[in-house]
N, C-alpha and C positions, 0 to 999 in steps of 0.2 A: 836276583842272587849269582847271574851273570858267573863269573870267576870264583866266585869266593867258593867256601866247604862252610860258612860257620851260617848263621843269621841269630839276634842276640834280641827281643823281645824285652815287654817287665815282665814278661811271668811264666818265659826259656827258652829257649833254642833250638832250633833243629841243627841239622847239619844235609850236607849232600857231599857225597867224596866218589870221585870215580871207580867200580871197582878194577883191579888186577885182568889186563888180556889174557884170556883165554883160545884155544883152537878144542871144535869141539864133530861132531857126526855128522854133514849134510842128509839126513836120512829123509829124506823129500828123493831126494835126487839118486840114489841109494834105492829105495823101492824101489825108483823109476822104473831101473832099467834090469830090480831082479823085484820085480811085487812079490814073488813065492817069498823071499825074506818075511814078509807078515803075517805069514801062516804060519814060518817055523816058527816065530819066536814071538809072541804076541809078548805085549805089557803094559795091563791101567797103569792110568795115573790118577789118582782122586785130586779133585781140585781144590785148589787154592784162593784164598781171602787173599780178598786187597783193600786197603785202608784210604780211603777214600776223606779227605777235608773241604765245605762245603764255606761259602762265608753267604750267609745273612740279605 
């Protein structure tokens, strides 16, 4: 698809679009300098599901 955002097939289509850029916290670097923060602010995160497509 390269730079195209849509591919159309006889049975449907798929899109591939770039999301908006963002800034996030580098938590690994922060915890490296302040490991005590992990015990003060723990957070559990539920696993996610991936959608995979395979060919025959």
